[in-house]
C-alpha positions as CSV (number, residue, x, y, z in Angstrom):
1,M,-171.8,-75.4,187.6
2,N,-170.7,-72.7,185.2
3,Y,-168.7,-75.3,183.2
4,L,-171.8,-77.6,183.0
5,A,-174.0,-74.6,181.9
6,S,-171.4,-73.8,179.2
7,I,-171.3,-77.4,178.0
8,G,-175.1,-77.4,177.8
9,S,-175.2,-74.1,175.9
10,Y,-172.6,-75.3,173.5
11,S,-174.5,-78.5,172.8
12,M,-177.7,-76.5,172.2
13,M,-175.8,-74.2,169.9
14,V,-174.5,-77.1,167.8
15,V,-178.0,-78.5,167.4
16,E,-179.4,-75.1,166.5
17,V,-176.7,-74.6,163.8
18,F,-178.3,-77.4,161.7
19,R,-181.9,-76.1,162.1
20,K,-183.7,-73.8,159.6
21,P,-180.9,-73.7,157.0
22,T,-180.1,-70.6,154.9
23,K,-180.9,-70.7,151.2
24,W,-178.2,-72.6,149.3
25,R,-177.7,-69.7,146.9
26,I,-176.4,-67.6,149.8
27,M,-174.8,-70.4,151.7
28,K,-172.6,-71.5,148.8
29,S,-170.9,-68.1,148.6
30,L,-170.4,-68.1,152.4
31,I,-168.8,-71.6,152.4
32,L,-166.4,-70.6,149.6
33,K,-165.4,-67.5,151.5
34,E,-164.8,-69.5,154.7
35,I,-162.7,-72.1,152.8
36,D,-160.5,-69.3,151.5
37,E,-160.1,-67.6,154.8
38,L,-159.9,-70.6,157.2
39,V,-158.1,-73.3,155.2
40,Y,-156.4,-71.8,152.1
41,G,-155.3,-68.7,154.1
42,S,-153.7,-70.9,156.7
43,L,-151.6,-73.1,154.3
44,G,-148.6,-70.8,154.5
45,I,-148.1,-71.0,158.3
46,I,-148.9,-74.8,158.2
47,I,-146.2,-75.5,155.6
48,F,-143.7,-73.3,157.4
49,I,-144.2,-74.9,160.8
50,S,-144.4,-78.5,159.4
51,F,-141.2,-78.1,157.5
52,F,-139.2,-77.1,160.5
53,I,-140.9,-79.5,162.9
54,G,-139.9,-82.4,160.6
55,A,-136.4,-81.1,160.3
56,V,-136.0,-80.7,164.1
57,V,-137.4,-84.2,164.8
58,A,-134.8,-85.7,162.3
59,I,-131.9,-83.8,163.7
60,Q,-132.8,-84.5,167.4
61,T,-133.2,-88.2,166.6
62,A,-129.9,-88.3,164.7
63,L,-128.0,-86.6,167.6
64,N,-129.4,-89.1,170.1
65,L,-128.4,-92.2,168.1
66,T,-125.0,-92.6,169.6
67,N,-124.9,-96.4,169.6
68,P,-123.4,-97.6,166.3
69,I,-125.5,-100.8,166.4
70,I,-128.7,-98.8,165.9
71,P,-129.3,-98.4,162.1
72,R,-129.4,-94.8,160.8
73,S,-132.7,-95.6,159.0
74,L,-134.3,-95.2,162.5
75,I,-134.1,-91.4,161.8
76,G,-136.6,-91.7,158.9
77,F,-138.8,-94.1,160.9
78,A,-138.9,-91.7,163.9
79,T,-139.6,-88.7,161.7
80,R,-142.5,-90.5,159.9
81,Q,-144.1,-91.7,163.1
82,S,-143.7,-88.4,164.9
83,V,-145.1,-86.3,162.1
84,I,-148.0,-88.5,161.0
85,L,-149.2,-89.6,164.4
86,E,-148.8,-86.4,166.5
87,F,-147.2,-83.3,165.1
88,A,-149.2,-82.9,161.9
89,P,-152.7,-83.6,163.3
90,T,-152.4,-82.4,166.9
91,F,-149.6,-79.8,167.0
92,V,-150.8,-78.0,163.9
93,S,-154.4,-78.1,165.2
94,I,-153.4,-76.2,168.3
95,I,-151.6,-73.6,166.1
96,M,-154.8,-73.4,164.0
97,A,-156.8,-73.0,167.2
98,G,-154.9,-69.8,167.8
99,K,-154.9,-68.5,164.2
100,V,-158.3,-69.6,163.0
101,G,-160.1,-69.8,166.4
102,S,-159.1,-66.2,167.3
103,Y,-160.3,-65.0,163.9
104,I,-163.7,-66.8,164.3
105,T,-164.3,-65.5,167.8
106,S,-163.3,-62.0,167.0
107,S,-165.4,-61.8,163.8
108,I,-168.5,-63.2,165.4
109,G,-167.9,-61.3,168.6
110,T,-167.6,-58.0,166.7
111,M,-170.9,-58.8,164.9
112,R,-172.5,-59.4,168.4
113,V,-171.1,-56.1,169.7
114,T,-172.3,-54.1,166.7
115,E,-175.7,-55.8,166.8
116,Q,-175.4,-57.3,163.4
117,I,-176.5,-60.7,164.8
118,D,-179.6,-59.1,166.3
119,A,-180.3,-57.7,162.8
120,L,-180.1,-61.2,161.3
121,E,-182.5,-62.5,163.9
122,V,-185.0,-59.6,163.2
123,M,-184.9,-60.5,159.5
124,G,-185.9,-64.1,160.4
125,V,-182.5,-65.6,159.6
126,N,-181.1,-68.4,161.7
127,S,-178.0,-66.5,162.7
128,L,-176.2,-69.6,164.0
129,N,-176.7,-71.5,160.8
130,Y,-175.7,-68.4,158.7
131,L,-172.5,-67.8,160.7
132,V,-171.3,-71.1,162.0
133,F,-172.5,-73.7,159.5
134,P,-170.2,-72.4,156.6
135,K,-167.3,-72.6,159.0
136,I,-168.0,-76.2,159.9
137,I,-168.3,-77.2,156.2
138,A,-165.1,-75.2,155.3
139,M,-163.2,-77.0,158.0
140,L,-164.1,-80.3,156.4
141,F,-161.3,-79.4,154.0
142,Y,-158.9,-79.1,156.9
143,P,-157.6,-82.8,156.4
144,F,-156.2,-81.7,153.0
145,A,-154.1,-79.1,154.8
146,I,-152.9,-81.8,157.3
147,A,-152.0,-84.1,154.4
148,I,-149.8,-81.3,153.0
149,S,-148.4,-80.8,156.5
150,M,-147.4,-84.5,156.7
151,Y,-145.7,-84.4,153.4
152,V,-143.8,-81.2,154.1
153,G,-142.8,-82.4,157.6
154,I,-141.3,-85.6,156.3
155,F,-139.7,-83.7,153.4
156,G,-138.2,-81.3,156.0
157,G,-136.8,-84.3,158.0
158,W,-135.3,-85.8,154.8
159,L,-133.7,-82.5,153.9
160,A,-132.2,-81.9,157.4
161,G,-131.1,-85.5,157.7
162,V,-129.5,-85.9,154.3
163,F,-128.0,-82.5,153.8
164,G,-127.0,-82.3,157.5
165,G,-124.8,-85.4,156.9
166,F,-126.6,-87.6,159.4
167,L,-127.7,-90.3,156.9
168,T,-128.0,-91.1,153.3
169,S,-131.2,-90.6,151.3
170,A,-131.6,-94.4,150.9
171,D,-131.4,-94.9,154.6
172,F,-134.1,-92.3,155.2
173,V,-136.4,-93.8,152.6
174,A,-135.8,-97.3,154.1
175,G,-136.8,-95.9,157.5
176,L,-140.0,-94.4,156.1
177,Q,-141.0,-97.8,154.7
178,T,-140.1,-99.8,157.9
179,D,-143.1,-101.2,159.7
180,F,-145.5,-98.9,158.0
181,V,-149.1,-99.2,159.3
182,P,-151.7,-97.8,156.8
183,F,-154.2,-97.3,159.6
184,H,-152.0,-94.7,161.2
185,I,-152.9,-92.4,158.3
186,A,-156.6,-93.1,158.8
187,Y,-156.1,-92.5,162.6
188,A,-154.5,-89.1,161.9
189,F,-157.3,-88.0,159.5
190,I,-160.1,-89.2,162.0
191,K,-158.4,-87.0,164.6
192,T,-158.1,-84.2,162.2
193,L,-161.8,-84.2,161.3
194,I,-162.8,-84.1,164.9
195,F,-160.3,-81.4,165.7
196,A,-161.7,-79.4,162.7
197,F,-165.2,-79.5,164.1
198,I,-163.9,-78.4,167.5
199,I,-161.9,-75.5,165.9
200,A,-165.0,-74.3,164.0
201,T,-167.5,-74.6,166.9
202,I,-165.9,-73.7,170.2
203,P,-164.5,-70.3,169.0
204,S,-167.9,-69.6,167.4
205,F,-169.6,-70.4,170.8
206,H,-167.4,-67.9,172.6
207,G,-167.9,-65.2,170.0
208,Y,-171.7,-65.7,169.6
209,Y,-172.5,-65.6,173.3
210,M,-170.0,-63.0,174.4
211,K,-171.3,-59.8,176.2
212,G,-169.7,-56.4,176.4
213,G,-167.7,-54.2,174.1
214,A,-164.5,-54.3,172.2
215,L,-162.4,-55.2,175.2
216,E,-164.5,-58.3,175.8
217,V,-164.0,-59.4,172.2
218,G,-160.2,-59.7,172.9
219,K,-160.9,-61.6,176.2
220,A,-163.3,-63.9,174.4
221,S,-160.6,-64.7,171.7
222,T,-158.1,-65.6,174.4
223,T,-160.6,-67.7,176.3
224,S,-161.7,-69.6,173.1
225,F,-158.1,-70.4,172.2
226,V,-157.4,-71.8,175.7
227,W,-160.5,-74.0,175.8
228,T,-160.1,-75.1,172.2
229,S,-156.6,-76.2,173.0
230,V,-157.7,-78.0,176.2
231,V,-160.4,-79.9,174.4
232,I,-158.1,-80.8,171.5
233,I,-155.5,-82.2,174.0
234,I,-158.1,-84.2,176.0
235,L,-159.7,-85.6,172.8
236,N,-156.3,-86.5,171.5
237,Y,-155.7,-88.7,174.5
238,I,-159.2,-90.3,174.3
239,L,-159.0,-90.9,170.5
240,T,-155.5,-92.4,170.8
241,Q,-156.7,-94.8,173.5
242,L,-159.8,-95.8,171.5
243,L,-158.1,-96.1,168.1
244,L,-154.6,-97.3,168.9
245,G,-155.0,-98.7,172.4
């Protein structure tokens, strides 16, 4: 029953976020601040992880191609499919759930503990719109980060494959072009947008409705990361079945 109550509270929170909007003059600066902190500030870790994920996928594929009949271009094909379909949109989103989600929960939770949210309510401001809406809009730019992740991941695979002596550059490029389905890119970005909404709202929910002091802020951050990751994994399965099944 607690889970059902939490789902209901979350749904009501999402609806309340879009009611009684804050003045655009104020909201504009809040959105730009969140874009800088949530998306731009995460590019470093996204590029770092993506590069080595692509490199590892290429090396592991190459080391498992022991049959001489199988073309080496399969390394490029496997790297492309792995990075675009799963690693870039899903794996990076789980990393972002830890980095961005914990930041969102702790920042909103600290405002709850220090009664800053109560002060906003007293002033007649819709605190949910003021705090959560800018984060949702900022995370709409998250697919651009995932596009960079895809490029860097494939580049990492090319670098590891070619300079590791597993295949030639021409073979890798041929593998990238083999049986390419443009909808796979659309599928990845559809997933990314939904994951972005989840990353922005579930941590906000745990931060906004937390009770207690500084210790509870830490617990809420951990809980929000766990549940955000669980929802991302479940939605990943559902979206894959709906869009590719």
